[in-house]
N, C-alpha and C positions, 0 to 999 in steps of 0.2 A: 286683631281679633277683639270683638265686643264681648265682654262678660255680662251675660243677662242674669237677672236676679228675680226670683218670684216673690211677689208680695201678696200676702193672703191677708185680708182684713175681716173682722168681725166687730160688732159694735164696741166691745171692749178689749180687742186685742190685735196684734199685727204680727205676722210671722214672715220673716226674710229667709228665703232658702235658695240654695243653688239648684236644687232638683225638686220635682213634684212627683208623688206627694212628699212633703217634708218628713223626714224620718231622723229621729235622734237615737242613735245607738249608744251614746254617751253624752252626758249633760251635767251641767251644775247650774245653781240658781242664785240670785242676789236680788236686792231691793235698792232702787235708785230713786232720787227725787224726780218730780214731774219735769219732763222736757218733751221735744218732739221726737216721737217714737221711731219714725222713719230715719231720722239722722242718726239717733242713738244706735239703732239696729245696725246700720252701716258701719259706725265707728267700732262697735263691738265685733262685728264680724271681721273687720280688717285685722284687729289685734288677735283674735282667736285664729285666723288663718296664719298669721306670722308665727304663732306659738305652735301650731299643729300641721304645718304644711308638709312635713315630712312623714307625716302618717299616711300610709298608702290609702288612696281612695277617699281620702276625707273631703267631705262636702258640708261647709258650715250652715248651721240653722240657728236663728236668733228669734225668740217669741217673746214679745213684750205685751204685758197684761197690765191694765189699770188696777191699782191696788191702793185703795184709800186716797191719800194725798200724793201717793208716788206711783212708781212702776216696779212690777215684779218681772225680772228678766231671767229667762231660762235660755242658756247658750249651749251649744254643743254641735253635734252634727252626725252625719251618717258616715260609716267607715266600711270600706271594702275588706273584709277579712276579719281577723282577730283584734279586739280592742285591747291595747295594752292596759296593765292594771293601774298605771299612773295617769291615764288620759283624764279622767274627771278631776283630779288634783291639780293638773296643768290648766285645765279650763277654770276651775276655782281660782287659781293664782292669777290668771288674767282678770277675772271679774272682780276681785278683791284688791288689786293693785291700786293704791292711792292715787298715783299720778295717772293711771289710764281713766279712773273714775272721774277725776277732775277735768281732765282733757274732754272726756266724752260729755259730760254735763255742760262744759263750757261751750262746745260746739253745738249740741243739740238745744241749748237754751237760746240761742240766737233766734230772734223773731218771737218774743214773748212766751217762750216754753208752752207750746200748744199741747193740747191733750190729744188722745187717740182719734176721736171722731174728726176734730178740726183739721187734721193733717192729711186728709185724703187727697187734696189737690197736689200734694207732693209726690204721690204715686206717678204721675206723668213725667216727673223729672227726675225720678230715681236713678236712672242711668246717668243723668249729668251729675247729680250729687255723688254717686259712687265713684265716677271717674275722677272728680274733683279731690275726693279725699284718699284714693288710693295712692300710696306712695311707691308700692311695688308692684309688679305684675304678678297675677295669680294663674295657677295652672287651672285648665278646664275640666279636671278630673273630678 
């Protein structure tokens, strides 16, 4: 089964979501150095899923917005049912983990660290990129 991801772009942001419209019932934010936003979003989404896959009906959402010399990342997602009190903390743990951040930036910086508008060509290849970086299968819920 092919897992399809929706990519929504504006001039200054990119949103990667499992469902449309993208809805975040729970989220956390961080700031990262400039890098390719699509690659970054897929990496964050992958680790977010690993952390929250047991949360019933969880559908990841990663929104990346240009912020000065870096990127503001809001990650979270839609939840079917009650959102546990510790969900935002679990997301923040993923976003602030030094090993995750280093890996994300290393992966997303390949190809000269493109900015948001310059990475539009990658949208055609997002399914290939996502398949390449996924190490585990994800449910379609």
